[in-house]
C-alpha positions as CSV (number, residue, x, y, z in Angstrom):
1,M,119.1,253.9,81.9
2,T,122.4,252.4,80.9
3,P,123.9,250.3,83.1
4,D,126.9,252.9,84.3
5,K,124.2,255.2,84.8
6,Q,122.0,252.8,87.1
7,L,125.2,251.7,88.9
8,R,126.4,255.2,89.7
9,A,122.6,256.1,90.6
10,L,122.3,253.1,93.1
11,Q,125.6,254.4,94.6
12,L,124.1,257.5,95.3
13,E,121.2,256.3,96.9
14,G,123.2,253.8,99.0
15,L,125.1,257.4,100.1
16,R,122.0,259.1,100.9
17,M,120.7,256.1,103.2
18,A,124.6,255.5,105.0
19,S,124.6,259.3,105.3
20,Y,121.0,259.2,107.2
21,I,122.6,256.2,109.2
22,Y,125.4,257.7,110.5
23,D,124.1,260.9,111.6
24,F,121.5,258.8,113.6
25,C,124.4,257.0,115.0
26,K,126.2,260.3,116.2
27,R,123.1,261.1,117.9
28,N,122.7,258.4,119.7
29,D,126.7,258.0,120.2
30,L,126.9,254.9,118.7
31,L,130.4,254.1,117.1
32,I,129.9,252.9,113.3
33,Y,132.4,253.1,110.3
34,F,133.0,252.3,106.8
35,C,134.4,248.8,106.1
36,G,135.5,246.8,103.2
37,G,134.7,248.4,99.5
38,C,134.0,252.1,101.1
39,C,136.7,251.9,103.5
40,I,138.9,251.4,100.2
41,G,136.5,253.9,98.0
42,A,137.3,256.3,100.9
43,L,140.9,256.0,100.1
44,R,141.8,255.3,97.1
45,H,139.0,257.2,95.1
46,G,137.8,259.8,97.5
47,G,134.4,257.8,97.5
48,F,132.8,254.7,95.8
49,V,135.1,251.8,94.3
50,P,133.8,252.7,90.6
51,W,132.1,249.4,90.5
52,D,131.3,249.3,94.0
53,D,127.4,248.3,94.2
54,D,126.8,249.2,97.8
55,V,127.5,250.3,101.4
56,D,128.4,248.3,104.2
57,Y,129.3,249.0,107.9
58,F,130.9,247.4,110.9
59,M,129.8,248.2,114.5
60,P,130.9,246.7,117.9
61,R,128.7,244.5,118.7
62,E,127.4,246.4,122.2
63,D,126.5,249.5,119.6
64,Y,125.2,247.1,117.5
65,E,122.9,245.5,119.4
66,R,122.2,249.3,121.1
67,F,121.3,250.4,117.1
68,V,118.4,247.9,116.8
69,R,116.8,249.2,120.1
70,L,117.1,252.6,119.4
71,W,116.2,252.3,115.8
72,Q,113.5,250.3,116.5
73,E,112.1,252.8,119.0
74,Q,113.0,256.1,117.0
75,E,112.6,255.3,113.4
76,K,109.1,253.7,113.5
77,D,107.9,256.6,110.8
78,G,111.3,257.1,109.5
79,P,111.9,256.5,105.8
80,Y,113.8,253.0,106.1
81,V,113.3,250.3,107.4
82,L,115.4,248.1,110.0
83,V,115.3,244.0,108.8
84,K,117.1,241.0,110.3
85,S,116.4,237.7,110.9
86,D,114.5,236.8,113.9
87,E,111.5,233.9,114.8
88,N,109.3,235.3,112.2
89,L,111.6,235.8,109.4
90,V,114.8,234.5,108.2
91,D,116.5,236.7,105.2
92,R,119.3,235.0,104.9
93,N,121.6,237.3,106.1
94,L,123.6,237.3,109.1
95,F,123.7,241.0,109.9
96,L,120.7,243.5,109.7
97,T,120.2,246.0,106.8
98,I,118.4,248.7,106.7
99,R,116.4,249.0,103.5
100,N,114.6,251.7,101.5
101,P,110.8,250.5,100.8
102,K,110.1,252.8,98.2
103,T,113.0,251.5,96.1
104,T,113.8,248.0,94.3
105,F,116.7,245.7,94.6
106,I,115.5,241.9,94.6
107,K,118.7,240.2,95.3
108,T,118.9,236.7,93.7
109,Y,119.2,234.6,97.2
110,Q,116.4,236.3,98.5
111,Q,114.2,236.5,95.2
112,D,111.7,233.5,96.8
113,L,111.4,235.1,100.4
114,T,108.6,238.2,101.2
115,L,110.3,241.0,102.8
116,C,111.5,244.7,102.0
117,H,113.3,244.3,98.9
118,G,114.5,247.8,99.1
119,V,118.0,249.3,98.3
120,A,120.1,247.8,101.4
121,V,122.8,249.4,103.4
122,D,124.3,246.1,105.2
123,I,125.3,246.7,109.1
124,L,127.6,243.8,110.4
125,P,128.6,243.9,114.0
126,L,132.1,242.9,115.4
127,D,133.0,240.6,118.7
128,G,135.7,239.9,120.8
129,Y,138.2,237.4,119.3
130,P,139.4,235.3,122.8
131,D,142.8,235.1,123.6
132,S,142.7,232.0,124.7
133,P,143.4,229.7,121.6
134,W,141.0,226.9,123.1
135,A,138.5,229.5,123.8
136,R,139.0,230.6,119.9
137,K,138.2,227.1,118.6
138,R,135.0,227.0,120.8
139,Q,134.0,230.3,119.0
140,M,134.5,229.2,115.7
141,M,132.5,226.1,116.3
142,W,129.7,227.9,117.4
143,A,130.0,231.1,114.9
144,L,129.5,228.6,112.3
145,I,126.5,226.7,114.1
146,Y,125.2,230.2,114.1
147,S,126.1,230.6,110.6
148,L,123.9,227.6,109.1
149,F,120.9,228.3,111.4
150,C,120.2,231.7,110.7
151,A,120.7,232.0,107.1
152,Q,119.5,228.4,107.0
153,T,121.2,227.7,103.5
154,V,123.8,225.6,102.5
155,P,127.1,227.7,101.7
156,V,128.8,227.3,98.5
157,N,132.5,228.1,97.8
158,H,133.3,227.0,101.0
159,G,134.3,223.0,100.4
160,G,132.3,219.8,99.6
161,V,132.6,218.7,103.4
162,M,131.0,221.9,105.0
163,A,128.5,222.0,101.8
164,L,127.4,218.3,102.9
165,G,127.8,219.0,106.7
166,S,125.3,221.8,106.5
167,R,123.0,220.1,104.1
168,V,122.8,217.2,107.1
169,L,122.2,219.4,109.7
170,L,119.6,221.2,107.6
171,S,117.6,218.3,107.1
172,L,117.8,216.7,110.9
173,V,116.7,220.1,112.0
174,R,113.8,221.1,110.3
175,S,111.4,223.2,112.7
176,P,111.9,226.9,111.9
177,R,111.0,227.3,115.8
178,L,113.8,224.5,116.7
179,R,116.1,226.0,114.3
180,Y,115.5,229.9,115.7
181,R,116.6,228.7,118.9
182,I,119.5,227.2,118.0
183,W,120.9,230.2,116.2
184,M,119.8,232.0,119.2
185,C,122.1,229.6,121.4
186,A,124.9,229.7,119.1
187,Q,125.1,233.5,119.1
188,R,125.0,233.9,122.9
189,H,127.8,231.2,122.7
190,M,129.8,233.0,120.3
191,T,129.6,236.7,121.7
192,Q,130.5,235.7,125.4
193,W,133.9,237.1,125.0
194,K,133.0,240.9,125.4
195,I,135.5,243.3,122.8
196,E,136.4,244.8,126.5
197,D,138.0,241.5,128.0
198,C,140.0,240.6,124.7
199,S,143.4,242.2,122.9
200,G,141.5,241.3,119.5
201,I,138.6,241.5,117.4
202,T,136.8,239.6,114.6
203,E,133.7,239.6,112.4
204,L,131.6,236.6,112.7
205,C,128.7,237.3,110.9
206,S,130.4,238.2,107.3
207,G,131.0,234.3,107.0
208,P,133.2,231.4,106.8
209,H,136.2,233.0,105.5
210,Y,136.1,236.5,107.5
211,M,135.7,235.0,110.6
212,K,139.0,233.7,110.6
213,N,140.6,237.3,110.9
214,R,141.6,238.4,113.9
215,Y,142.2,242.2,114.3
216,E,144.0,244.3,116.9
217,K,141.3,246.2,119.2
218,A,143.0,249.4,118.9
219,W,142.1,249.5,115.2
220,F,138.3,250.2,115.9
221,A,138.4,251.7,119.0
222,S,137.1,254.7,117.7
223,A,136.0,256.2,114.1
224,V,137.7,259.4,111.8
225,E,136.3,260.9,109.2
226,K,137.6,260.9,105.8
227,E,136.1,262.6,102.6
228,F,133.5,260.2,101.0
229,E,131.7,261.5,97.6
230,G,132.3,265.1,99.2
231,I,131.2,263.9,102.5
232,P,132.8,263.4,105.7
233,M,132.0,259.7,106.5
234,P,133.4,257.3,109.1
235,L,136.1,255.1,109.0
236,P,137.5,252.7,111.7
237,V,140.6,254.6,113.0
238,G,143.2,251.8,112.5
239,Y,142.1,251.7,108.3
240,D,145.4,250.9,107.4
241,A,146.2,248.2,109.2
242,Y,142.6,246.6,109.1
243,L,142.7,247.2,104.9
244,H,146.3,245.5,104.9
245,T,145.2,242.5,107.0
246,V,142.6,241.7,104.6
247,F,143.3,243.4,101.3
248,G,146.9,243.2,101.1
249,E,148.2,246.2,98.6
250,Y,144.4,247.6,98.4
251,M,145.7,251.1,97.1
252,Q,146.6,249.1,93.9
253,L,143.5,248.4,91.5
254,P,142.6,244.7,90.8
255,P,143.0,243.1,87.5
256,P,140.1,244.4,85.0
257,E,138.0,240.7,85.3
258,K,137.2,241.4,89.2
259,Q,136.4,245.5,89.0
260,V,132.7,244.2,88.4
261,P,129.8,244.5,90.8
262,S,129.7,242.0,93.4
263,H,125.8,241.6,93.9
264,E,123.6,239.9,91.4
265,A,119.8,241.8,91.2
266,V,116.7,240.1,89.7
267,C,115.5,243.6,89.8
268,I,116.4,247.3,90.4
269,D,114.0,250.0,90.3
270,L,115.0,253.3,92.3
271,E,111.9,255.1,91.2
272,H,109.3,252.5,92.3
273,P,108.6,250.6,95.4
274,Y,109.5,246.9,95.6
275,T,105.8,246.3,95.9
276,E,105.3,247.4,92.2
277,H,107.1,244.3,91.6
278,A,105.1,241.7,93.6
279,D,105.3,239.6,90.6
280,L,109.0,238.9,90.9
281,Y,109.7,237.9,94.3
282,G,107.9,235.9,96.8
283,E,106.5,232.4,97.3
284,Q,104.3,233.6,94.3
285,A,107.3,234.0,92.3
286,G,107.7,230.7,92.2
287,I,111.4,229.8,92.5
288,S,113.2,227.4,93.7
289,H,115.7,228.0,96.3
290,A,118.4,225.6,96.7
291,G,121.8,226.7,97.0
292,G,121.6,229.5,99.2
293,K,123.6,232.7,99.8
294,G,127.3,232.2,98.0
295,E,129.5,234.1,100.9
């Protein structure tokens, strides 16, 4: 399969999964909407951005937490599995993913992990942005602690000071149980400002860059459907203001050198389950993971 055909097949697999997730949310009265590249794609291309290789959703924190509980109750025998870091698994993401176990998509930053390495749809929570500047500084501090101890990798592309501080903290706290307790404590603190009590909203689980953003709560109060590859899919009601805030003139194409897929993969196989590629992932692959996910 040529790279272009493989990318298109990957997009369509992601769309099937995204549609399934959206139907699940509608049945359970959960608010969900596209974010990032899929949001732009719906408006600029009527579907996927041609070089995009995945699907990302936003959910308000309350719906996000309900989603986890309901999925685990209702989808035990479903076609897709929910993967989320906990005391028994660290997948180096700050958010949950829904994965297709009958496919293979082994990401470079997860190659040394034993988990479901199927094609994934990312679901990221949205949280309240406190009105008090002092409270916001506290929230950012806790969000950075959460990011470090949940992902448990040294961040790259965020400056040497952050990398050094992260490396020191991880070296001081080596116990998996203690790391888990720290990240759960940080999560409780950073999410204490509920969306209904704030005038703004933010994304705390998308990495240090995006957690700085403040959005108007009204932009995410509801979802509107737009055609995406011929299927009605949800966008935040304030999609234009949101996209201008994050991406600027998003209807303009980026320069050619940026028109490339954003995720690196060790192996992509949409015809066979990841278990048939067990030699490429997990401890048996003999991978030394030094740098972590570049957010």
